[in-house]
Steps between C-alpha positions, in 0.01 A plus 500: 500500500472186712585617850328768699710553813853626444766359731829674569806329648801704614808304610777601741705673231204711392426313177132512422283245319139577415254244369133413492379166633266286293310181566599195299141455376493855359841448342393173332183666368710783354742252339207308344359829369832590337537150356152533351589830340821357359316196366246720326778695332686192374398262225203310634643504851764239426858547608755586233837325512839666512630691199770319305723633224603270216819584308 
């Protein structure tokens, strides 16, 4: 979704790693977009604390 050019690395033993490169600006914009969507789905956009059980 973020990267356009796929990079492939093959080491001496033949193991292969494939990834897409992304710029940090695009990545930060995507993170902000996801945070916005999560905030809209929560109660008023505020963070909810951890769940605690009382016995």
